[in-house]
N, C-alpha and C positions, 0 to 999 in steps of 0.2 A: 748500152755497152759502148765503151770508148774505143777509139782507134788508137792502137799502141804501136809505136816503133821505138827502137832503142839503139840507134846507131852510136850513142855515146857510152854504151855499156853501163848506164846508171842501174842501180839495184832494182830488181823486179820482184814481184810476187809470182811464184810459179807453182801451180797445182800439178801434181804428178801421180800417176797410178799405173799399175801393171797387173797382168795375170802372172801365173807361175813361170811361164816361158819368157816373160820380159823382166822377171825379178832381178836378175843379176845386172842387166843393163840399167835398170831403174836405180839400183843401189849405187852404181858407178856414177850415173848422171847426178844423183843427189850430192855426192861428194864434189863433183865439178861445180854444180850450182852454188853450194855452200862456199867453196873456195873462191868463186867469183863474186861473192858478197850478196847473192840473191836470197830471198826468203822462200823456203820450200814448204809447201803444204802437201804432205804425203797421205794419199788415200789408200795405200796398201797395194798389193798384198805384202805380207811380211815374211814370206818364205817361198820355197820352191814347191810347196804342196799344191796340188791341183785346186784351182778356184775358177769360178765363172767371172768373166771380165765385164759384161754389160753394166752391172751396178757401179763398178769402180770407175769405168769410163764416163758414165752419166754423172757421177759425183764430181769428177774433174771438170766436165763441161759446165755443170751448174755453177761451179766456183767462178769460171770465166764469165758466164752469162750474167751473174749477179755482181760483177766487178769486185769480187773478193780475191781474184787472181788476175794478173795482167795477161798471162799465157797459161796454157795447159799442155801437158805431155802425157800421152797414153802409149803403153808398150805391151807387146805380146810376142808371140812367135814370129808372125809375119807383119803384124801391125794392121792388117786389113780389117779384121773384125772389130778391133779397138777403134779404128777410124769410123767405121759404120756406127758403132754404138755411141760414140761422142757426138756424131752428127745428128743423132735423134733429138738432141737438146736444142731447142729453139735458140738461134743466135750464134751457135757454134759453127765455125768453118774449120773442121779438122781436115788435115792433109797428111796422107801417107807419104813420107819423105825418107826413102831408104838410100838417097844419095844427095849430094850437096846442091846439084842443079835443081832438083825438085823442091828443096827447102827454099832456095832463092826465089823461084817462081811462085811458090805457094804464098810467100809473104809479099813480094813485090807486085804481083798481079792479082792475087785473090784475097789479100788481107787475111790470110789464115790466122786463127788465134789458138789453135790446138795442133800440136805436132804429134804425129803417130809414127812409130818406128818398130821394126821387128828385131827382137833380141836374137833370133836365129838367122838374121839376114845381115845385120851390121855389126862390126867389131866395136869394141869400146872406143878406139881411136876415131873411127869414122863417125860413131854416134856423137862423140864430143864435137867434132867439126860440124856436123849437121845441126846440132843443138845451137852452137854459137852463131852459125849463119842465120838460123831461124830467128833467134832472139835479137839480132842486130840489123837485119835487112828491113829497110823501111818500105811501107806501102807506097807505090808510085802515084796512086790517085789517078787523075785525068780520066782517060777513057776506061780505065779499070774500075773507077769509082761507080760509073754508070752500071757496069756489069755486076758488081757486088750488090748494088741496090736492087737490081733485077732478081738476084738470088734471094734477097730478103723478101721481095714481093711474092715470089713463088712460095716461099716458106709460109708467109701470112695467108695466102690463098688456100694452101693445103691444110693449114690449121683450122680453117673455118669449115672444112668439109666433114 
């Protein structure tokens, strides 16, 4: 899995998925991503009808893990369950970012590769701002690189249990 940062706003491949509670925010963010020239890989859902989020979030995470997407976005009511589900995929570092500060820190310090947000928590406008910050904030590396490597070590240790 490559380290991605996009401070130049170059076109990206972005996998996105939501449950019913995140559907409207997902549709809005797809419009934003398309308008900004990014390629969108939509994993559903396709309506506000109730649906289980874990398979959708795992599919988004797998796209990132397999380098078929540069970043992922998972959306639900709060974003919490979606973050947890995406993080079950090896190599995913999903971060719940319902404000701009958390999006900045998730990217710059944790090299997060999947953004999670709550459709019942953030407005369309705030969601757009969080999205753009997440996609353009570079990973700082240095001392943070060591810590991200330690996260990967833990993940590998747990996988062998």
